[in-house]
C-alpha positions in Angstrom: 83.6 121.4 73.6 82.5 125.0 73.5 82.8 127.1 76.6 79.7 128.5 78.3 81.0 132.0 77.6 80.7 132.5 73.7 83.6 134.9 73.1 87.2 134.1 72.6 90.3 136.1 73.8 91.3 137.5 70.4 87.9 137.7 68.8 87.0 140.9 67.3 83.6 142.2 68.2 83.4 145.4 65.9 80.8 143.9 63.8 78.5 143.1 66.9 78.8 146.5 68.6 76.6 148.1 66.1 77.3 151.8 66.4 79.2 151.9 69.5 82.8 152.6 69.4 85.4 150.5 71.4 86.1 150.2 74.4 82.3 149.6 75.5 81.0 149.3 78.7 80.2 146.1 80.9 76.7 145.0 79.7 74.7 141.5 79.8 76.5 140.5 76.6 80.1 141.6 77.6 80.1 141.1 81.3 83.3 143.2 81.6 82.9 145.1 78.6 85.4 145.3 75.7 88.9 146.6 75.2 90.1 149.6 72.8 90.1 146.8 70.0 86.7 145.4 70.6 87.7 142.4 72.2 85.9 140.9 75.3 87.6 141.9 78.5 86.3 138.8 80.4 87.6 136.2 78.0 91.1 138.0 77.9 91.1 137.9 81.8 90.5 134.1 81.8 92.9 133.3 79.3 95.4 135.6 80.8 94.9 133.9 84.2 95.8 130.5 82.6 98.9 132.0 81.0 99.9 133.9 84.0 99.7 130.9 86.2 101.3 128.4 83.8 104.2 131.0 83.4 104.5 131.2 87.2 104.3 127.6 88.0 107.1 126.7 85.5 109.1 129.5 86.5 109.2 128.3 90.0 109.9 124.8 89.2 113.1 126.1 87.2 113.8 128.5 90.2 113.7 126.1 92.9 115.6 123.5 90.7 118.6 125.7 90.0 118.5 127.3 93.7 118.4 123.9 95.2 121.1 122.3 93.5 123.3 125.3 93.6 122.7 126.1 97.2 123.0 122.4 98.4 126.4 122.2 96.7 127.6 125.1 98.6 126.3 124.3 101.9 127.2 120.5 101.8 130.7 120.8 100.3 131.9 124.2 101.8 135.3 125.1 101.4 136.3 126.4 97.7 132.9 125.2 96.3 131.3 127.7 99.0 133.6 130.6 98.4 133.6 130.5 94.5 129.8 129.8 94.4 129.1 132.9 96.8 131.7 135.0 94.6 129.7 133.8 91.3 126.3 134.9 93.3 127.6 138.3 94.1 128.6 139.0 90.4 125.5 137.3 88.8 123.1 139.5 91.3 124.8 142.8 90.2 123.5 142.4 86.9 120.3 144.7 86.3 117.7 142.5 85.4 115.3 144.9 83.6 118.0 146.0 81.4 118.9 142.5 80.3 115.3 141.9 79.5 115.1 145.1 77.5 118.4 144.1 75.5 117.1 140.7 74.8 113.6 141.9 74.0 115.2 144.3 71.3 117.0 141.6 69.8 114.8 138.6 70.0 111.2 138.4 69.9 110.1 137.6 73.4 108.0 134.3 73.7 106.8 132.3 76.6 109.6 130.0 77.0 112.2 132.4 76.3 110.7 134.9 79.2 110.9 132.0 81.6 114.5 131.2 80.7 115.5 134.8 81.2 113.8 135.1 84.4 114.6 132.0 86.0 118.4 132.7 85.4 118.1 135.6 87.5 115.2 134.6 90.2 117.1 131.4 91.6 119.7 133.1 93.7 117.4 133.9 96.8 116.4 130.3 97.0 120.4 129.3 96.8 120.8 131.3 99.7 118.2 129.9 101.9 119.2 126.2 100.9 122.7 127.0 101.4 121.9 128.1 105.0 119.9 125.1 105.7 122.3 122.7 104.7 125.1 124.3 106.6 123.0 123.8 109.6 121.7 120.4 108.9 125.1 118.9 107.8 126.8 119.0 111.2 123.9 116.7 112.7 124.6 113.3 113.9 122.3 111.8 111.1 124.4 113.0 108.4 127.6 112.0 110.2 126.2 108.4 110.5 125.5 108.5 106.7 128.9 109.5 105.8 130.6 106.9 108.2 128.7 104.1 106.6 129.8 105.2 103.1 126.7 106.6 101.6 127.4 108.7 98.6 127.3 112.5 98.6 124.4 112.8 96.1 122.1 110.4 98.2 123.2 112.1 101.4 122.3 115.7 99.8 118.8 114.6 98.2 117.8 111.7 100.4 119.0 112.7 103.9 119.4 116.4 104.2 116.9 118.1 101.6 114.0 116.4 103.2 114.8 118.1 106.5 115.5 121.4 104.8 112.1 122.0 103.3 111.2 124.9 105.7 112.1 127.6 103.2 110.7 125.8 100.2 107.4 125.6 101.4 107.4 128.8 103.1 108.4 130.7 100.1 106.4 128.7 97.6 103.3 131.1 97.5 105.4 134.1 97.3 107.5 132.7 94.4 104.3 132.0 92.5 103.1 135.4 93.3 106.3 137.0 92.1 106.5 135.0 88.9 102.6 136.2 88.0 103.8 139.9 89.1 106.9 139.6 87.0 104.8 138.8 83.8 102.4 141.4 84.4 105.0 144.0 84.9 107.0 142.9 81.7 103.8 143.0 79.6 102.7 146.4 81.1 106.0 147.9 79.9 105.6 146.1 76.6 108.5 143.7 77.0 106.5 140.8 77.7 104.6 138.3 75.6 103.8 139.3 72.0 100.3 140.7 70.7 97.8 139.4 70.7 98.1 137.2 73.7 95.9 137.8 76.5 97.7 139.5 79.4 96.7 141.3 82.5 99.6 143.6 81.8 98.5 144.6 78.4 94.9 145.4 79.8 96.5 147.6 82.6 98.5 149.4 80.0 95.2 149.8 78.2 93.8 151.3 81.3 96.5 153.9 81.9 95.9 155.0 78.3 92.4 155.4 78.5 91.5 156.5 82.3 87.9 157.3 81.3 87.2 153.6 80.8 87.3 152.5 84.3 86.6 148.7 83.5 89.9 148.5 81.8 91.9 148.9 85.0 89.4 147.7 87.6 88.9 144.2 86.0 92.7 143.2 85.9 93.5 144.7 89.2 90.5 143.0 90.8 91.6 139.6 89.0 95.3 140.1 90.2 94.2 140.9 93.8 91.8 137.7 94.2 94.4 135.6 92.3 97.2 136.7 94.8 95.1 136.5 98.1 93.7 132.8 96.9 97.3 131.8 96.3 98.5 133.0 99.8 95.7 131.1 101.6 96.8 128.0 99.6 100.2 128.2 100.7 99.4 128.8 104.2 97.5 125.7 104.2 100.5 123.8 102.8 102.8 125.1 105.3 100.4 124.3 108.1 100.3 120.6 106.6 103.9 120.3 106.8 104.3 121.7 110.0 104.9 119.1 112.5 
């Protein structure tokens, strides 16, 4: 089924621009103009939104998955598990994230799943800190001691008893985690270490705007899209937090 807007994100419109050289200004046909290769900016913004949101949501899932399991293990078992877990976090967090991305991008061609894997390997640390603190607070309460006394297994206590009562940081930081994922992809695309061409990307459009400052729509369009997207995600996250607030 064809969409209402007649242009694709990678469609070259040089034949339809007549004597005009890209980038061209917004008009009734191309409502946000074209970029320096004659592609419709609005179409690339829409498809870039889909890619950015998909990237951020998948990244958030893996970040929460790793952070919850790691932080819950440290907080619940304590002792040597907590000591060596914190020791590993201190070492792992000292590795410069951007340099790692640059090195990997120089060796391998970055793609959607590879970037998610790389960023998720570094972005789970903050969530692990918060989950560890919640588990240290909750495991001393009576309902946990009652579950231990009747012989409930550790993994059931962690995921069925303590975790549902430790959702405060998960819900609170969810919108900011999604926003962080979007900004990470935009930043990498802007620097040239993100998704390969000709993938629609807000960061790539921003890069074009900085190289062509006279063509204001190349900068205004992705900045406006990011602004409204991040504001709406924040509002949705606030509504979710209020819904979970007893």
